[in-house]
C-alpha positions in Angstrom: 4.3 -18.8 11.6 5.2 -22.5 11.6 6.1 -22.5 7.9 8.4 -19.5 8.2 10.3 -21.1 11.1 10.4 -24.4 9.2 11.5 -22.6 6.0 14.4 -20.9 7.8 15.5 -24.1 9.5 15.4 -26.2 6.3 16.5 -23.4 4.0 13.4 -23.7 1.9 12.7 -21.1 -0.7 8.9 -20.6 0.0 7.1 -19.5 -3.2 4.9 -16.6 -2.8 1.5 -17.9 -3.8 -0.1 -14.5 -3.6 2.3 -13.0 -6.1 1.8 -16.0 -8.5 -2.0 -15.8 -8.1 -2.1 -12.0 -8.9 0.3 -12.6 -11.8 -2.0 -15.2 -13.2 -5.1 -13.1 -12.7 -3.5 -10.2 -14.6 -2.2 -12.4 -17.4 -5.7 -13.8 -17.8 -7.2 -10.3 -18.5 -10.0 -11.1 -16.1 -11.2 -9.2 -13.0 -10.6 -10.9 -9.7 -14.3 -11.8 -9.5 -14.2 -13.3 -13.0 -10.9 -15.1 -12.3 -12.3 -16.6 -9.1 -15.4 -17.8 -10.9 -13.3 -19.5 -13.7 -11.3 -21.2 -10.9 -14.5 -22.5 -9.4 -14.4 -20.5 -6.2 -16.1 -17.4 -4.8 -14.4 -14.0 -4.8 -14.1 -14.4 -1.0 -12.2 -17.6 -1.4 -9.9 -15.9 -3.9 -9.1 -13.1 -1.4 -8.6 -15.7 1.4 -5.9 -17.3 -0.8 -4.3 -13.9 -1.1 -4.5 -13.3 2.6 -3.2 -16.7 3.6 -0.6 -16.7 0.8 -1.6 -20.2 -0.2 -3.5 -21.8 -3.1 -4.9 -25.3 -2.7 -3.2 -27.8 -4.9 -6.4 -28.9 -6.6 -6.9 -25.4 -8.0 -3.3 -24.8 -9.3 -3.8 -26.5 -12.6 -6.8 -24.3 -13.6 -5.0 -21.2 -12.3 -1.9 -22.0 -14.5 -4.2 -22.6 -17.5 -5.7 -19.2 -17.1 -2.2 -17.6 -17.1 -2.0 -18.5 -20.8 1.0 -20.7 -20.4 3.1 -18.2 -18.3 2.8 -20.1 -15.1 2.9 -23.8 -14.4 1.2 -25.7 -11.5 4.7 -26.6 -10.3 5.5 -23.0 -9.8 3.5 -23.1 -6.6 5.6 -25.9 -5.1 8.1 -25.5 -2.3 11.7 -25.5 -3.4 13.9 -27.5 -0.9 17.5 -26.3 -0.2 17.3 -23.6 -2.9 17.4 -26.1 -5.7 15.7 -25.2 -9.0 
């Protein structure tokens, strides 16, 4: 809730971590369980990321790597004032 209020106030384009995460998982060709294991987390942690719409920064590099070059770790970052 805080983030959405902050995002509206500061005109931040909040990236949808859940969408990026699912995209990476599908691009990898792995099941969600296999993908989670390759990321070094449990399946439950993977689903928690989806639910919370947030991927910890220390895991983003591995997730991007599993996407076969289609996603970069920076794609998870917040985008201030709509700048690309």
